[in-house]
N, C-alpha and C positions, 0 to 999 in steps of 0.2 A: 619245023625243019629250017626255016629262015633264021629263027633265033639261034639255033645251034650253029649254023654257018657263020653268023655274025660274031658269036662268042668265040668260035675257033679263030676267026680272022683277027679278033681283038687280042687273043692270047699270042698268036703268031707275031703280031705287030709289037707287043710288049717284049717278047723274047728277042726280037731283032733290035729293039731299042736298048735292052739290057746288054746285048753284045757291043753296041756302039759305046755305051757308058764304060764297059770293061776295057775296050780298046783305048779310049781316052785316058782312063785311069792308069793303064799299063804304060802308055807313052809318057805320062806325067812322072811315074815312078822311075822309068828308065832314064829320063833326063836328070832327075834328082840324084839317082844312085850313081850315075857315071860322072856327073858334074861337068861333062864336056860342054853341055848346052845350058849350064846353070851357074856360070861363074861371074855374073853381073855385067858381062860385056857381050858375049855371043849367046844370048839367052832367048833368041827368037823361037827356037824349037820348044823350049820350056813353056813360054807364054802361050804358044799355040796349043800345047797339050793342056795347060792350066785352064784356059778359057773354053776349050772343048769340053773338059770335064765339068766346069761350072755351067756351061750352056746346056749340055744334055741334062744335068741335074735340075736346072731351072725349068726346062720343058716338062720333065717328069713331075716336078712340083705343081706346075700349072694344071696338068691333067688330074693330079691327085686332089687338088683343091676343088676342081670342077666336080669330081666324083663324090668327095666326102664333105666338102665345104670347110675344111680346116687343115692346118699344117702343124706338125709337132716340132717344137724347138728342142733339139737334143740337149741332155744335161751337160754333156761335155762342152757344147757351145756356150751355154750359160756360164759354166765354170771358167773356161779359158777367156771368154769375153770379159768377165769380171776381172780376171788377172790382167788382161790387156789394158783395161780402163785404169786400173791401179798403176800399172807401169807408165802409162801416159801422164797420169796425175803427178807422178814423181818429178816431172819437169819443174813443178813449182818449188821443189827444194833440192833439185839436182846440183851437184858440184859444177857441171858444165851442161846447161840445158840443151845446147845444140847436139851434144853426143847422144841424147835420148832418141834422136831421129835416125840414127845410123841403121837400126834394124826394124824401123816402123813398117816398111813394106813387107819384110819377111814375116813378121809376127802376124800381120793381117792375112797374109797368104796361108799361114798355118791355121788360122781360125776358119777361113773359107774352106780349106781342104777337109778339115775335121767335120764341118757341117755337111759337106757334100758326101763324104764317106758314110756319115750317119744316116743320111736320107736314102742312100742306095744299097747299103749292105746290112741293115738292121733287121734281118729275117733269118730264119733257120736255114734256108737254102742259099741265101746270098753271102752269109758270113764265110763258109768254106771257100766260096768262089773268090772272095776278097783275099783270103790268106794265100790261095794258090797263085793269084796275080802277083802278090808281093814276092813269093818265093821264085816265081818265073822271072820277074823283073830283076831280082838279085842274080840269078843265073845268067841271064842275057847281058846284064851289066858286066859281070866278070868276064864273059866271053869277049865282049866288045873291048874291054880294057886290055885283055890279053893280046888281042889283035893289034892294039896301038902301042904295045910295049916292046921295045927292042930286046932281042934275045940276050944280048950281053948285059942288060940291066935287070933281068928277071930275078936273079938270086943275089946280085951284088948290092941292090938298093931295095928298100921297102916297096912292095908292089903298089903301083899307082903314082909314085912320086915323079916318074919320068914322063907321064902322059896326062896328068891332071893336076889342077891346082887344089884339089881336095886333099885334106890331110889323110895319109895312109891309115891312121887310126880309125877314121870314119868309114873307110872301106872295110876295115876289119869288123866294125860294129854292124854294118849293113849285111855282110856275108854271114855273120854270126846269127842274126835274126833269120835270114833265109835258111841256114842250115837247121836251126831248131824247128822251124815250121815244116820243112821237108822231112825231117826225122819223125816228127809227129805223124804226118800222113803215112810214112812207112810203117810205123808201129800200129797206129790206130786203124788204118784202112787196109793194112797188109799189102801195101804197094811195094813190091820188091824192087822195082826200078828206082824208087825214091831213095833207097839206101846208098847206092853209089853216088847219086846226085848230092845227098847230104854230106857225104865224106869228101866229095869234090869241093864243096863250099868250105868245109873245114880246112882242106888244103889251101884254099885261097885265103882264108883267115891267117893261116900260118905264114904265108909268104908276104903278107902285109907287114910283118914284123911287129904286130901289136900284141904285147904281153897280156894286156887287159882283155882284149877280145878273145885270145886263145884260151885263157883261163875260163872266161864266161861261157864260151861255146862247149868246152869239155865238161864243165860242171853242169851246164844245162842239159846236155845229152844224158849224163848220169842221172839227173833228177827225173827227166822224162822216162827213162828206162824203169825207174822205180815206180813212178806214179801211174804209168799206162799199162803195166803188166799185172796180170792176175796173181793173186797171192801165192798160189802153188808153183808158179813159174818165175816168181820175182827174183829169188836168189840166183837162179841160173842165168836169167837175163842180165842181172846186175854184174854177175861174175864175168860174163862175156863182154859186156860193155866196158867194165873196169879194165879188163885185159886189153881191149882195143885202145882205150885212153892211155894206158901205160906204154903200149907199143908206140903210139903217136909221140909221146914225150921222149921215149928212147930214141926214136928216129930224129927228132928235133935236135937232140943233144949229141948225136953220133954222125949223122949224115952231114958232110962238110957244107953243102949248099944250104941246108936248112939251119945249120948251126950259125953260118955267117949272117943269115938274115934275122934269126930269132933266138937261137940257142945262146949266143954270146950275151944277148940282152937279159936272158934269164940268169945267167952266171953273174952278170953285173948287178942285177937286182938282189940276188942272194948275198953277194959280197957286200952290198950296201947295208942290208939288214944285219949282217954279222960283223960289220965294221972292219972287214978285211979288204974292201975295195971301194973306190969312189964311183958313184953313178951320177954323171952330170945331169942327165934328164930328171932323175928322181930328186936330186938336190934342188934343181931349179923349180920344179913343181912344188916342193914343200916350201920353198921361199915365197912363191906366189900365194900359197895358201895361208902362210903366216901373215903376210901383208893384208890379205882379205879378212882374216880374223881380226887384225888390229883395226881395220876400217869399220868392221861390224861393231866392235866393242865401243868405238867412238860415236857411232851412229846407229844405236841399238835397235830402235823401233822401225825407222823408215829408210835407213841406208843413205847412199849418196846419189841415188837416181839410177834408173835402168841404163845399162851399158855404160856406166861411169867408172867402174872399177879400173878399167885400163887407163882412163884419164888420170885418176889419182895415182895409179902405179907409175905412170910416166913422170910424175913430179917427184917420186921417191927414188926411182931407179932409172937406169938407162935402158928402159924397156917399156913398151906399151902393148900389152897383150891381155888375153883373158886369163882367168884364174886356174884353168885346167881342172876345175872341179865345180860341178853345177851347184852343190850345196853351199860352198863358200862364196861363189859368184852371186848367188841369190841373196845370201845374207849381207854381203857387202853392198850390192846394188839396191835392194829393196827392203832390207832389214828383216826383223822378226815377223812383221805383218805380212810382207810379201812371201816370205818363206813358208809360213803357215798356210797362207791362201793357196799357194801352189801345191804343196805336198799333202794338204788335207784331202784333196780329191784322190790322190794316189792311194792314201790310206783307206778311204771309203771303197774304192774299186777293188783294192787288194782283199779287204775283209769280205766284201760281197762275193768276190770270185772264190775265195777260200771256202765259204759256206757252200757254194754250188759244187766245188770239187769234193767236199765231204759227202755230198749227196750222190756222187758218182759221175758227174759230168766230165767227160774226157776233154772236151774243149775248154772247160774251166781249168783243168790241170795244165793245158798248154798256155792259157792266158796268164795263169799264176806264175809259170816259169818265165814268160816274157816280161812280166812286171818286175820280177826279181832281177832279170838280166838288165833291164833299164836302170834300176836303182843301183846296180853295180857299175854300169857304164857311167853313171853320173859322177862317180869318183874321179873320172879322168876326162870327161868331155863337158861341154856346155850344151844342154838339151832343151832348155825352155823356149828357145826360138829356132830350133833345128827341125826342119821338116821331116828328115829321115826318121828321127826318133818319135816325133809327134804322130806320124802315120802308124807306127807300131802300137803306141799307147792308145790311139783311137780304136784300134782293133780290139784291144782288151776291154774297152767299154762297150763295144757293140754286143758282146755276149750278154751283158746285163740288159740291153735293149731287147734282145731276142727273148730273154726270160720274162721281161715285163710284158711284152706283147702276148706271149703264150699265157701268162697269168690273167691278163685282161680279157682274153678270148672267152666268151660265155660258154659254159658247158650246157648242152641241151638237157632239159629235165627228162627223166625217164617217162615213157608213155604210161598213162594210168592203166592199172590192171582192171579188166572187166570183172564185175561182181558175179559170183555164181548165180545161176538161175534158181529162182525159188522153186522148191519142189511142191 
């Protein structure tokens, strides 16, 4: 009786500690997703949440080591740690060694957050909880940002530009991931309330004015509709979802407020590709990519050093910014070696996740969609030192950890059958 009571008390204590970890993780995401307390100046709230998440994870690790005598180093930590070491080593051949330290702190924070997530959410019950926290943080972030945005700025400027230093495109990326995760829970777990929340986040993506994020979230919802639906209902679900997507696009192009913030940008993009209109944003991005390509060709294997693209760009143009493309930025900064080192793990995770999706894992289908979304996002953002994107990619690797744990769990041998009595 005493042992049962002690075991119940231990379980209750662990559940309370899990709640404390979840709260610290949510506060961390809320700070990062809003960027209000994560702008390099007023970041006290962010560091409070960061060290709370790190501290609670450390305490859990101490108890785990006392119980099992060992600690597992996650694969993602080994991979990203190796990438970080290579990035720091690029100081030796960097065009401007001092520039390599501009994001040192941020990269180390990415590494620590990945490690803590892997320690806390690598189980069959914890992974869904992690996804729900991310979705909830994206919703609360959008509500907070709405409360800080003047009404006269809501449809005249990209959402977030008036109340945050974060690029509106990044808000679009954050809300896209939140929408895809919420839509997954609506489809897979039949949570009807999740449908309006998902489409609310799609609306938030639209008013950020991000063409990239809008295309990604709509394609992602279409893909999830196909992957998560039983074969006999698949065509009907796809037809309904496709109708909803076409309706959204129609509203973007016909509702004056939505057209002003996003529709005109689609028109400009189409005009650019058909050579009927100039698109300053697209032209500038392609120019940066061409410069990054030239830098890569001149420094093929090792690049010019991490975060050195903008330094070289400043000597060639009257501008000093990033390449607006993660692939070209990596090639220019760290060369072919750094590019292969970084994306080889993406390929490994994508293939492993695809295999689990073929076996029928619904969560693997979500993770595969998120990986594809990240790879599409990388055409327009820099993600290798961005915490927001690293959190999502870490989630996709947690599924593999769950599968590995289940595979390592020994299956009890069947009880031996009694021999029939001799007659």
